[in-house]
N, C-alpha and C positions, 0 to 999 in steps of 0.2 A: 909494423902495425903500432900506431900511437893511440893509446887510450886516453881520453880527456881526463883531466884531473878532477873535474866536476861534471857529473852527468846532467844533461838537459832533462828536466822534469816536465812532462806535458801537462797542460791544463785540460782536464776532461770533465764531462758532465755525468760520467758513469758513477753509479753507486756500487761499491764492492761489498761482498758479504763479510761479516765479522769473522766467520770461520774460514781459515785459509783453504779448507777443503771444499768450500761452498761453490756452487755454480752460479754464474751471473744469469744465464738463460737456461731454462728447462725446455728441451726440444718438444715440439708438439707430437703427441702419441698418435701415429697414423696406422701402424700395423703392429700385430703381436708376433713376437719371435720367442722361440724356446731354445735357449743355449744350454743343451745338455750333452751327454756323451755321444749322441747321434748327430750333433750339429757339424756341418762341413767346415771346420776351422780353416782348412786349406781346400778351397773349392777348385777341383781340377777338371771341371766340365769344360767342354769346348766353348760353349756360349760365354761362360765366365771369362775364360782366357782371352777370347776375342775382344770382349768389352774392356778388359783390363789393358790389353795392348793398345787399343784405340785411345783410351783416356790418357795413357802415358805418352802416346804420340802427340796428343793435344797439349799436354804439359810441356814437353820438350820443344815443341815448335811455336806455341802461342803464349803460354803462361810465362815462359822465360823471357819473352819480350815485354809482356804486360807488367810484370812485377816492378822492374826498375822505373817504369813510367808511373804506375799507380802509387807506389810508395816512396819514390825517390831512393830506391834501394841501393845500398852499398854493402858489399861483402868483403870483409878484410880477413886476412890470414889464410887464404887458400893455399899459399906455398907450404903451409904445414902439412896439408893432406898429401902433397907430392913428396915432401921430405920423409914422411913415415909410411909411404905406400906399402913397403914390405911388411910392416907391422900389421897392416890391415888385410893381409892375404887370406886370413881365415874368418874375416868379418870384423865388425865393430859395432858399438852402440853409440848413437848420438844422443846427447841430452841438451836441453836449453830451457829457458823460461817460456811460458805458454801465454802469449799475449796478443795474438792476431789470428783472425779467421784463416788467413793464408800462410801461417807460419810453417806448416808442413811443406807447402810448395816452395817457400823461400829456402828451407833447408835442402830440399831436393836440388834447387838451383845451385846451392853452395857446393854440394858434393858431386854434382853433374853426372848425368847419364847412368845413374844407379837406381834400382828399385829399392824402396824401403818398406819394411813391414813393422807394424806397431800395434801394441795393445790398445783396444778401443773400448770406450765406455758403452755398455749395453744400451742405455737409453738413446744414444745417438743413432743406433741401428733400428730404432722404432720410428724415427722421424724422416723428414724429406731428403736428408743427405745419405740415407742408408746405403743406396747403391754405390754412390761415389766412394764412400768410406771403405766399402769392401773391395771395390775394384782397384783402389790405389794401394791396398795392402793392410787394411784394418782387420784385426782379429779380435773378436769380442772377449772380454774378460768375464768368465762365468762365475756364478756364485754357488755352484754345486761341486762337491768334492770329486765325483767321477768325471764331471766335465772338465775340471781343472787338470786332471791327468791328461786328457785329450788336448787341452790348450798347450800344456808343456810339451807334449809329443809333437805338436805342430811346429813349435819353435825349435825343438831338437832337429827336426827335418830341415828347417830353414838353415840352421847352423851347419848341418852337414853339406849344404849346398853353398856355404860361405856367404850367405846373404847378410845384409846390414839391417840392424834393428834401430828404430827411432822410438824414443820414449820422452814424453814431457813429464818429468817427475813431480812437478807441482800438481799434476792431476787434472785441474780444470783451467779453462781459458778465461783470464781476466784481461779485457781489452785495454791495451796501453798502460798497464800497471807498471810502476817503476821498481819497487824493491823486489828482491827474489824471495819467493815464499819457500816454506820447508819442502824438502824432497821426500817422496816415498821411495822405498828401497828396491822396487822391481827392476829398474834399469841396472842396478849394481849386482843384483842376483844373477841377471843374464850374463854380465861381464865375468863374474866369478865362476859361474857354472861352465861357461864355454871358454874361459881363459882368453878373452878378447878385450882390447882396450876400449875405454870410454873416451869419446871426443866431446869435450865441453864446448858449447857455443852459447852466445848471449845476444839477445836483441836489446838494443838501446835506441835512443831517440835523438833527433835533431830538429831544431826549429824550422818550420816551413818558411822558406824565403824565396825571393824572386817570383817566378811564375807560379810556383807552388803556393805561395801566400795568397794568391787570388782565389784558389778553389780548394785549399786544404786548411782553412782557417782553424778548424777544430780538431785537426789530426796532425801529429808530427810526422816527420820523415823517419825512415827506418834504416838502421845499420845492424848488420849481423857480423859478429866477430867470432872467429874460430880459434880455439886454444890448442895447446899441446895435448896430445893424448895422455891419459892416465891409465896405468896398468894395474890389474888386481895383484895383490900380494899373495901368492899361492902358498907361502910358508905359514900363513895365518889360518885359523879356523874360518869356516864359512861366515859365522856371525861377525867375527872381528874384521875380516877382509871386506865384507859388505859395508860395515859401519865406517871403516877407513875410507873406502871409495866414495861413499856418499858425502862425507865431510870434505874430502879433497875436491870433489867435483862441484859441490855447492860453493866452496870458496873460490874456485876457478871461475864459475859463472858470475858470481858477484864481482870479481875483479875485472872480468872482460866487459861487464856492463858499466864499469867506471864508478861503481858504488863503493864508498869507503866506510860507511856506517849503515849496515843492513839490519833492520829491526827483527827479522825472523831467524830462528835457528835452522840448522841443516836438517834435523830429524823431523820427518812428517808422519811417522807411524811407529 
């Protein structure tokens, strides 16, 4: 896997928030939901399971064909997943920069044939994508103490089943943004709590050329690079281990993106 010495910086018309935690788009509020201790963080109803199975079937059969065409997608470093497959026997956490509406689908394509579960922003579950987010594995992050206990219990159960967790530690989606923003600590708490590795991945960009230059003038092509897994240091305290993981993973994502001078620090909270 060869990382370019100088990354391609796309020219976009987007206006990014001044606050790295800011959201570019606020979803339209269509429904009210209450994420409390009674919320079904893991919906085990038959109807939900059928819808979830059908949408994953569509992802595996259709989206995996569409992504390379739509984005000129290249995935590099897949051999790393095979090399460390024994280290992933109890699960893993994937992290990457958050810069594309379909970035979750691209990461699914990178790890192939696995289901992912991820913490989801509550407001997204009040908008038009609420069903899809839940069916593909989104679990809303609550803002109530008792509900947070149930949220943690849901991920405890998923870990017992050796499921993989996806986290975008930047928090919000900034379309085609180049630098790597600060990381929140949630992904690394999962890694420490369950003693599972973090797999850093990075989206970077390529200039649209050839036939792509005809219809993707304002959008670059996409490359996803997979890095070596990073393991929690169980000899450290929780606070120290999480801080070390966050720094190491942020540096890895910056490096995989081909960025030599990143303006943002690793710590985002």
